[in-house]
C-alpha positions in Angstrom: 0.0 0.0 0.0 1.4 3.4 -1.0 1.9 6.2 1.5 -0.7 8.9 0.9 2.1 11.4 0.9 3.3 9.9 -2.4 -0.1 10.8 -4.0 -0.4 14.6 -3.6 -3.9 16.0 -3.4 -4.6 18.0 -6.6 -5.6 21.7 -6.6 -9.1 22.9 -7.7 -9.2 25.8 -10.2 -10.2 28.2 -7.4 -7.2 27.0 -5.3 -4.9 27.7 -8.2 -6.3 31.2 -8.5 -5.8 31.7 -4.7 -2.2 30.5 -4.9 -1.5 32.9 -7.8 -3.0 35.9 -6.0 -1.1 35.1 -2.7 2.1 34.5 -4.6 1.9 37.8 -6.6 1.0 39.6 -3.3 4.0 38.1 -1.6 6.1 39.1 -4.6 5.5 42.8 -4.1 5.9 42.7 -0.3 9.1 40.7 -0.6 10.4 43.0 -3.4 9.8 46.1 -1.3 12.0 44.6 1.4 14.5 42.8 -0.9 15.2 45.9 -2.9 16.8 47.5 0.2 19.7 45.0 0.1 20.9 45.6 -3.5 20.3 49.4 -3.1 22.3 49.2 0.2 25.5 50.3 -1.5 23.7 53.1 -3.3 21.9 54.4 -0.2 25.0 54.2 2.0 26.9 56.3 -0.6 24.0 58.7 -1.5 23.1 59.4 2.2 26.6 59.0 3.6 25.5 56.2 5.9 27.6 53.9 8.0 26.7 50.2 8.2 25.1 50.7 11.6 22.8 53.5 10.2 21.8 51.4 7.2 21.1 48.5 9.5 18.7 50.7 11.3 16.8 51.5 8.1 16.4 47.7 7.6 15.5 47.0 11.2 13.0 49.9 11.4 10.8 48.0 9.0 11.3 44.7 10.9 10.6 46.2 14.3 7.4 48.0 13.2 6.2 44.9 11.4 6.8 42.9 14.5 4.9 45.4 16.8 2.1 45.6 14.3 1.8 41.8 14.2 1.5 41.6 18.0 -1.1 44.4 18.1 -3.3 42.9 15.4 -2.9 39.3 16.5 -5.9 39.3 18.8 -8.1 40.7 15.9 -6.7 38.4 13.2 -9.4 35.8 13.7 -12.2 38.2 14.2 -12.6 39.4 10.5 -13.0 38.0 7.0 -9.4 37.3 6.0 -9.9 38.8 2.5 -11.0 42.1 4.0 -8.0 42.0 6.5 -5.6 41.3 3.6 -7.0 44.2 1.6 -6.8 46.7 4.5 -3.2 45.9 5.3 -2.2 45.7 1.6 -3.6 49.2 1.1 -1.5 50.5 4.0 1.5 48.8 2.6 1.0 50.6 -0.7 0.7 54.0 1.1 3.9 53.3 3.1 5.8 52.3 -0.1 4.7 55.6 -1.8 6.1 57.5 1.2 9.4 55.7 0.7 9.4 57.0 -2.9 9.0 60.6 -2.0 11.1 61.2 1.2 14.5 62.9 0.8 16.4 62.4 4.0 17.7 59.6 6.2 15.3 60.3 9.1 12.2 60.5 6.8 13.3 57.3 5.1 13.4 55.5 8.5 9.9 56.9 9.3 8.6 55.8 5.9 10.0 52.3 6.5 8.3 52.2 9.8 4.9 53.0 8.2 5.5 50.4 5.5 6.4 47.8 8.1 3.3 48.5 10.2 1.2 47.3 7.3 3.4 45.1 5.2 4.7 43.0 8.0 1.2 41.5 8.7 0.5 40.5 5.1 2.6 37.4 5.2 0.8 36.1 8.3 -2.6 36.7 6.8 -1.5 34.9 3.7 -0.3 31.9 5.7 -3.7 31.8 7.6 -5.5 31.8 4.3 -3.3 28.9 3.1 -4.1 26.9 6.2 -7.8 27.6 5.7 -7.9 26.7 2.0 -5.4 23.9 1.7 -4.8 20.5 3.4 -1.5 19.7 5.0 -0.7 17.4 2.1 -1.0 20.4 -0.3 0.8 23.0 1.7 4.4 22.1 0.7 3.5 22.8 -3.0 1.6 25.9 -2.0 4.5 27.3 0.0 6.8 26.5 -2.8 4.8 28.5 -5.3 4.2 31.4 -2.8 7.9 31.6 -1.9 8.6 31.8 -5.6 8.0 35.5 -5.0 11.4 35.6 -3.5 13.1 34.2 -6.6 10.9 36.3 -8.9 11.8 39.4 -7.0 15.5 38.7 -7.7 15.0 37.7 -11.4 12.8 40.5 -12.4 12.3 42.9 -9.5 15.8 43.5 -8.1 17.6 43.9 -11.5 14.8 46.2 -12.8 14.8 48.0 -9.5 18.5 48.5 -9.6 18.3 49.7 -13.2 15.5 52.2 -12.3 17.5 53.3 -9.3 20.6 53.9 -11.4 18.6 55.7 -14.0 16.2 57.8 -11.9 17.5 57.6 -8.4 16.8 55.4 -5.4 13.2 56.8 -4.9 11.9 55.4 -8.2 11.9 51.6 -7.3 9.6 52.2 -4.4 7.1 54.1 -6.6 7.3 51.2 -9.2 6.5 48.6 -6.5 3.6 50.7 -5.2 2.1 50.9 -8.8 2.3 47.2 -9.2 0.7 46.6 -5.8 -2.2 48.9 -6.6 -3.1 46.8 -9.6 -2.9 43.6 -7.6 -5.1 44.9 -4.9 -7.9 45.6 -7.4 -7.6 42.0 -8.7 -7.8 40.6 -5.1 -10.9 42.7 -4.4 -12.7 41.4 -7.4 -11.6 37.8 -7.7 -10.9 36.4 -4.2 -13.9 35.0 -2.3 -14.6 35.8 1.4 -12.6 33.7 3.8 -14.7 33.6 7.0 -15.3 30.0 8.1 -13.1 30.5 11.1 -15.6 33.1 12.4 -18.0 30.2 13.2 -15.6 28.5 15.7 -14.5 31.5 17.7 -14.6 31.1 21.5 -12.8 34.2 22.8 -15.0 37.3 22.6 -12.2 39.6 23.7 -9.4 40.2 21.1 -6.9 40.7 24.0 -8.0 37.4 25.6 -7.6 35.6 22.3 -4.1 36.9 22.0 -3.2 35.8 25.5 -4.7 32.4 25.0 -2.7 31.9 21.8 0.6 32.9 23.4 -0.1 30.8 26.5 -0.2 27.5 24.5 3.2 25.7 25.0 3.0 23.9 21.6 2.5 27.3 19.8 5.5 28.8 21.6 7.8 26.1 20.2 6.7 27.1 16.7 7.2 30.8 17.4 10.8 30.2 18.7 11.8 28.0 15.7 10.5 30.5 13.2 12.2 33.5 14.9 15.6 31.8 14.9 15.3 31.0 11.2 14.8 34.6 10.3 17.9 35.8 12.2 20.3 34.4 9.6 18.7 36.1 6.6 18.5 39.4 8.3 22.1 39.3 9.4 23.6 38.7 5.9 21.1 40.2 3.6 21.3 44.0 4.4 25.0 44.0 3.7 25.0 41.6 0.7 25.5 44.2 -2.0 28.1 46.2 -0.1 30.1 42.9 0.6 29.9 41.9 -3.1 31.1 45.3 -4.3 33.7 46.2 -1.7 35.0 42.8 -0.8 34.4 40.5 -3.7 35.0 43.4 -6.2 31.8 42.7 -8.2 31.1 45.8 -10.3 27.8 47.8 -10.0 27.0 46.7 -13.5 27.5 43.0 -12.6 25.4 43.3 -9.4 21.9 43.1 -11.1 23.1 40.0 -13.0 24.3 38.4 -9.8 20.9 38.8 -8.2 19.2 37.7 -11.4 21.1 34.4 -11.5 20.5 33.7 -7.8 16.8 34.5 -8.3 16.4 32.3 -11.4 17.8 29.4 -9.4 15.3 29.9 -6.6 12.5 30.1 -9.1 13.4 26.7 -10.2 14.2 25.3 -6.8 11.2 26.4 -4.8 8.5 24.4 -6.7 10.8 21.4 -6.7 11.4 21.7 -2.9 7.6 22.1 -2.4 6.8 18.9 -4.3 9.5 17.0 -2.4 8.2 18.3 0.9 4.7 16.8 0.0 6.3 13.5 -1.1 9.1 13.1 1.4 9.3 13.8 5.1 9.3 17.6 5.5 11.7 17.7 8.4 14.3 15.6 6.5 14.2 18.1 3.6 14.7 20.9 6.2 17.6 19.2 8.0 19.5 18.5 4.7 18.9 22.1 3.5 20.2 23.4 6.9 23.4 21.4 6.7 23.9 22.6 3.1 23.3 26.2 4.2 25.9 25.9 7.0 28.6 24.8 4.6 27.8 27.4 1.9 27.6 30.3 4.4 31.0 29.5 5.8 32.5 29.4 2.3 30.8 32.6 1.1 31.4 34.8 4.1 35.1 34.0 4.0 35.6 34.9 0.3 38.0 37.6 -0.8 38.4 39.1 -4.3 36.7 36.5 -6.4 35.8 36.2 -10.2 32.2 36.9 -11.0 31.4 33.3 -12.2 32.6 31.8 -9.0 30.7 34.3 -6.9 27.5 33.6 -8.9 27.9 29.8 -8.5 28.5 30.0 -4.7 25.5 32.4 -4.4 23.3 29.9 -6.2 24.4 27.0 -4.0 23.9 29.1 -0.9 20.4 30.2 -2.0 19.5 26.5 -2.6 20.1 25.8 1.1 18.4 29.0 2.4 15.3 28.6 0.2 15.3 24.8 0.8 14.8 25.4 4.5 12.0 28.0 4.0 9.4 25.9 2.3 9.3 22.8 4.6 9.7 24.9 7.8 6.8 27.1 6.9 4.6 24.1 6.0 5.5 22.4 9.2 4.7 25.4 11.4 1.2 25.8 9.7 0.3 22.4 11.1 0.5 23.5 14.7 -2.4 25.9 15.3 -6.1 25.0 15.4 -8.4 26.7 12.9 -9.8 29.2 15.5 -6.2 30.3 16.4 -4.6 30.4 12.9 -4.9 34.1 12.3 -3.5 35.0 15.8 -0.8 32.3 15.6 0.4 33.4 12.2 0.4 37.1 13.3 2.4 36.4 16.4 4.7 34.1 14.5 5.3 36.7 11.9 5.8 39.5 14.4 8.3 37.6 16.4 10.1 36.6 13.2 10.2 40.3 12.2 11.4 41.5 15.6 14.1 38.8 15.8 15.1 39.8 12.3 15.2 43.5 13.2 17.4 42.8 16.2 19.7 40.7 14.0 20.0 43.4 11.4 20.8 46.0 14.0 23.2 43.7 15.7 24.9 42.8 12.4 25.4 46.6 11.8 27.4 46.8 15.0 29.6 43.8 14.1 30.3 44.8 10.4 32.8 47.7 10.1 33.6 49.9 7.0 36.3 52.5 7.4 35.1 54.6 4.4 32.6 54.4 1.5 34.8 52.3 -0.7 36.8 50.2 1.8 36.0 46.4 2.3 33.6 45.3 5.0 35.3 43.8 8.1 34.0 41.0 10.3 31.5 39.7 7.7 32.9 36.2 8.4 31.9 36.6 12.1 28.3 36.8 11.0 28.7 33.5 9.2 29.9 31.8 12.4 26.9 33.2 14.3 24.5 32.0 11.6 26.0 28.4 11.8 25.4 28.2 15.5 21.8 29.5 15.1 21.2 27.0 12.2 22.2 24.1 14.4 19.9 25.2 17.2 17.0 25.7 14.7 17.3 22.1 13.5 16.6 20.8 17.0 13.6 23.2 17.5 12.2 22.3 14.1 12.4 18.6 15.0 10.0 19.4 17.9 7.7 21.3 15.5 7.6 18.3 13.2 6.6 16.0 16.1 3.9 18.4 17.2 2.5 18.7 13.7 2.3 15.0 13.2 0.7 14.6 16.6 -1.9 17.2 15.6 -2.6 15.6 12.3 -3.1 12.2 14.0 -5.5 13.6 16.5 -7.6 15.1 13.6 -7.5 11.9 11.7 -8.6 9.9 14.8 -11.4 12.4 15.4 -12.7 12.1 11.9 -12.5 8.3 12.1 -14.5 8.3 15.4 -17.1 10.6 13.8 -17.5 8.3 10.8 -17.9 5.3 13.1 -20.6 7.1 15.1 -22.5 7.9 11.9 
């Protein structure tokens, strides 16, 4: 008898539409954040910023996103998820427009805070929608497609964003993202159906009480911690990626868009493949292998000196394979923990803690990395690599616990369904 995991449940036509809309929404939100990394060198030189100051620009978004997630968590299961998505997506568009019109460092930080307040919640709402519309046996593939937004933002978004920034200044990419997001918001409003089944199983009348009850559950806290740790590594390396490539590896500004495009193309291919494997093979095994792969590649990359472009691009692709290979199965595993009535709150808290942890990591990384002047190499970037290795090892143990909790929850649901069928 074949394992049911070897026969993935097919998607309905509406589910395919929902996946597309969630994926394209994530594309714009990820692009808004991702474009900060390749523009890091441009912003640091244009606004005369030190690494610590630029780290604050990145962490400002993360901190505000985290605070917003905590503040809205109690309300996340009290409204139709479609309406909630549109409200926060509209706020994200407004914040992105602000980023495109400000003209000083302090105003940019303020604009990033506004964008984070709204944009940081969108991912958690999307994950709650995924948990509502798709079975656990489908979620690996769903996460693979949604996380393709990461790769797509590098293939199309980041190179185009860099080109626009070089041609019209660093404000222009933000206005471009806002324009795309506005069109997508209209499509969501007209095509996505209401998502409100969770409203029928609510037990907490008070939003604050719902928040406290969600945080108080021990199983949930394991998932929160595992996700927060995973975000730290990305937030440590990413903000200074372009500055490291240009000043240490001696990649030219003209080669930088191509470097991001190659890495993005690889993730666009890898993500759906990882998603399918996650639904066919044990999700934790995929995560553990990808984590070990990431550890090796991070140690290699962060210790590079002046390196030919072809080698840098190859190592970048191999490193992204590991990083993205962890993201899909870990996200799918975490979505199996919460009950339906807690999903919105769980995802909001999970996302907020992830953002806060990432904000702390970006700010902390800014204090470790040193640059003597605008054009000198970054120092102590390899130290970040060692920290990330230690965190990755810890996250493997935590995600193992998440895997066990998810399987336990799935078995309990299966037993409950079997008991109901017997009674009928």
